[in-house]
C-alpha positions in Angstrom: -74.6 -292.3 -30.3 -74.6 -294.4 -26.7 -77.8 -294.7 -24.9 -78.4 -292.6 -21.4 -78.6 -289.2 -20.6 -76.3 -287.1 -21.2 -75.0 -284.5 -24.3 -71.6 -284.8 -26.3 -70.2 -281.7 -27.5 -66.9 -279.6 -28.0 -65.5 -278.0 -25.1 -63.3 -275.2 -24.2 -60.2 -275.2 -23.6 -58.8 -273.0 -20.7 -55.7 -271.9 -19.4 -53.3 -274.0 -17.4 -53.3 -274.4 -13.6 -50.5 -273.1 -11.4 -48.6 -274.6 -8.6 -51.0 -274.1 -5.7 -53.8 -275.1 -7.7 -52.4 -278.1 -8.1 -51.0 -278.8 -4.9 -54.7 -278.5 -3.8 -55.4 -281.9 -5.4 -55.0 -284.7 -3.5 -53.7 -287.3 -6.0 -50.8 -284.3 -6.4 -50.2 -283.4 -3.2 -47.1 -285.0 -2.5 -45.9 -284.1 -6.3 -42.4 -282.1 -6.3 -42.9 -278.5 -7.4 -40.8 -278.9 -10.5 -43.4 -282.0 -11.4 -45.8 -279.7 -10.8 -44.7 -277.0 -12.9 -44.1 -279.2 -16.0 -47.7 -280.8 -15.1 -48.9 -277.3 -15.0 -47.3 -275.9 -18.4 -48.4 -279.3 -20.1 -52.4 -279.5 -18.4 -55.3 -277.3 -19.2 -58.7 -276.6 -18.0 -61.9 -278.3 -19.3 -65.5 -277.2 -17.9 -68.5 -279.1 -18.3 -72.3 -278.6 -17.7 -74.3 -281.2 -16.2 -74.6 -284.2 -18.3 -72.3 -283.2 -20.8 -70.2 -286.4 -22.0 -66.4 -286.3 -21.0 -65.8 -289.1 -23.5 -67.8 -292.2 -25.2 -66.5 -296.0 -24.9 -64.2 -297.2 -27.5 -63.5 -293.3 -28.2 -59.8 -292.8 -28.6 -57.9 -292.2 -25.3 -56.9 -288.4 -25.9 -56.5 -286.9 -22.5 -55.4 -287.7 -18.6 -57.9 -286.2 -16.8 -57.9 -285.2 -13.0 -60.9 -283.7 -11.3 -60.6 -280.2 -10.2 -64.5 -279.8 -8.9 -67.5 -281.2 -9.6 -68.1 -285.0 -10.4 -68.0 -287.3 -13.4 -69.5 -290.5 -13.8 -67.9 -293.6 -15.3 -70.3 -296.4 -16.7 -71.1 -299.2 -19.2 -74.3 -299.5 -21.3 -75.8 -302.5 -22.6 -76.8 -302.9 -26.2 -80.8 -302.5 -24.6 -79.6 -299.6 -22.8 -79.3 -301.2 -19.3 -76.4 -299.3 -17.3 -73.8 -300.4 -14.8 -72.2 -297.3 -12.5 -68.1 -298.3 -12.2 -67.6 -295.1 -10.2 -68.2 -291.5 -9.5 -65.0 -289.5 -9.6 -64.8 -286.8 -7.2 -62.4 -283.7 -6.7 -58.9 -284.9 -7.0 -59.6 -288.2 -8.0 -58.4 -289.1 -11.7 -59.0 -291.6 -14.7 -58.1 -292.7 -18.2 -54.5 -294.3 -17.1 -55.6 -297.8 -17.7 -57.0 -297.6 -21.3 -53.7 -295.5 -22.3 -51.8 -298.9 -21.8 -54.2 -301.1 -22.7 -55.1 -300.6 -26.4 -55.8 -296.7 -26.6 -59.7 -297.3 -26.2 -62.0 -295.6 -23.6 -63.6 -298.4 -21.6 -66.2 -296.6 -20.1 -68.4 -293.9 -20.8 -67.9 -290.6 -18.8 -70.5 -287.8 -18.2 -70.8 -284.8 -15.9 -73.3 -285.4 -13.4 -73.2 -282.0 -12.3 -71.2 -278.6 -13.6 -67.8 -280.4 -13.5 -63.9 -278.8 -14.2 -61.4 -280.9 -14.9 -57.8 -280.6 -15.8 -56.7 -282.4 -19.1 -53.2 -283.7 -20.3 -52.8 -284.8 -23.5 -51.9 -288.2 -23.8 -48.3 -287.7 -24.9 -47.4 -285.0 -22.8 -48.7 -287.8 -19.6 -46.8 -290.5 -21.2 -43.6 -288.6 -21.1 -43.7 -287.6 -18.0 -44.5 -290.6 -16.6 -41.9 -292.5 -18.3 -39.0 -289.8 -17.0 -39.7 -291.6 -13.6 -40.0 -295.3 -14.8 -37.8 -297.8 -16.1 -38.3 -299.8 -19.1 -39.2 -302.8 -16.8 -41.5 -300.1 -14.9 -43.4 -299.4 -18.2 -43.9 -303.0 -18.6 -45.5 -303.8 -15.3 -47.7 -300.8 -15.7 -48.7 -301.9 -19.3 -49.3 -305.4 -18.0 -51.8 -303.9 -14.8 -53.6 -302.1 -17.6 -54.4 -304.8 -19.5 -55.4 -306.3 -16.4 -57.8 -304.0 -15.5 -59.5 -304.1 -19.1 -59.5 -307.9 -18.4 -61.7 -307.2 -15.6 -63.8 -304.3 -17.1 -64.9 -307.1 -19.3 -65.7 -309.7 -16.9 -68.1 -306.8 -15.0 -69.4 -306.0 -18.1 -70.3 -309.8 -19.0 -71.8 -310.5 -15.7 -73.9 -307.7 -15.7 -75.3 -307.6 -19.2 -75.0 -311.0 -20.6 -76.6 -314.3 -19.6 -75.2 -317.5 -18.5 -74.8 -319.0 -21.5 -72.9 -316.2 -23.2 -70.7 -315.5 -20.2 -69.7 -319.6 -20.1 -69.0 -319.7 -24.4 -67.3 -316.2 -24.1 -64.9 -317.4 -21.2 -64.3 -320.5 -22.9 -63.1 -318.5 -26.6 -61.3 -316.1 -24.5 -58.9 -318.9 -22.8 -58.8 -320.6 -26.2 -57.8 -317.6 -27.9 -54.9 -317.0 -25.2 -54.0 -320.8 -25.6 -53.6 -321.1 -29.5 -54.6 -317.6 -31.3 -54.4 -318.7 -35.1 -55.5 -322.6 -34.2 -59.7 -323.3 -35.5 -59.8 -326.4 -33.3 -58.8 -325.6 -29.7 -58.3 -328.4 -27.0 -59.0 -327.1 -23.6 -58.9 -328.6 -20.3 -60.7 -326.3 -18.0 -63.2 -328.3 -15.6 -66.9 -326.9 -14.9 -66.2 -325.7 -11.3 -63.1 -323.7 -12.8 -65.5 -321.9 -15.6 -68.3 -321.4 -12.8 -65.8 -319.3 -11.1 -65.1 -317.4 -14.3 -68.4 -316.5 -14.9 -70.1 -315.9 -11.6 -72.2 -319.4 -11.9 -72.3 -322.8 -10.1 -71.1 -325.8 -11.5 -74.4 -327.2 -12.5 -75.8 -324.4 -15.1 -72.4 -324.9 -16.2 -72.7 -328.8 -17.2 -76.0 -327.7 -18.9 -74.4 -325.0 -20.9 -71.8 -327.6 -21.8 -74.2 -330.2 -23.0 -76.5 -327.4 -25.3 -72.5 -326.5 -27.1 -72.1 -330.1 -27.6 -75.4 -330.2 -29.3 -75.0 -327.1 -31.3 -71.5 -328.5 -32.9 -69.1 -325.8 -30.6 -68.0 -327.8 -28.5 -66.8 -331.6 -29.0 -65.2 -334.3 -26.5 -61.5 -334.7 -26.5 -59.2 -336.9 -25.2 -59.3 -337.9 -21.3 -60.7 -334.5 -19.5 -60.6 -332.6 -22.5 -62.9 -330.6 -24.6 -62.2 -328.8 -28.2 -63.8 -325.6 -29.3 -64.5 -325.1 -32.9 -64.1 -321.1 -33.2 -66.0 -321.0 -36.3 -69.0 -322.3 -35.0 -68.8 -320.5 -32.0 -69.0 -317.0 -33.7 -72.0 -318.5 -35.5 -73.4 -319.2 -32.4 -72.9 -316.0 -31.2 -74.4 -314.2 -34.2 -77.7 -316.3 -33.4 -80.6 -314.9 -31.4 -80.8 -315.8 -27.7 
């Protein structure tokens, strides 16, 4: 169970909405009547009391949500229970599009901060409606954008909850995975300044961290400006208490 306030329990589904109700929501104000009728048929209302969880991070994405009234807090938790609020979603705002096209796992926790009513559209119906108005190229662009949202979400989490040493190492591991996903030893040419920019710190701190990782056998010198990451050593290092 995730740490923090809230209770997670099964919510009852209620009848779907009509066009007039949907038209009042800012995010649907420019949608055609035909599309609104389709959304109304596919969606249904879910009611949450204050402090009820809508979903938890890593849950499978089952619905695309639009807030009809009330408010939903989207946030992340560290293992120690620290919290960072990503956004408070108010009336007419929607959420859960990005994880549908990333890995279909929720990136954040969602909890009602007051008595709240949301419209829930099942993922299969939402994507079917969305794809009707998009070309295959458009879907690919959308998927790419959603993957970038997921990447930015992980950056926020790392900068907020992890110390500088862990952020530097995870940035190096991420770069190595993109370059050579199957290799055990991966040469990289990232400069200390580039790593500092990637991890929200300064070059001097990165230099000290890189020296420590070399002493621990996680990194080694390569040719010219390269350094080499030992993936297995990095994984073992992350398992150690720090």
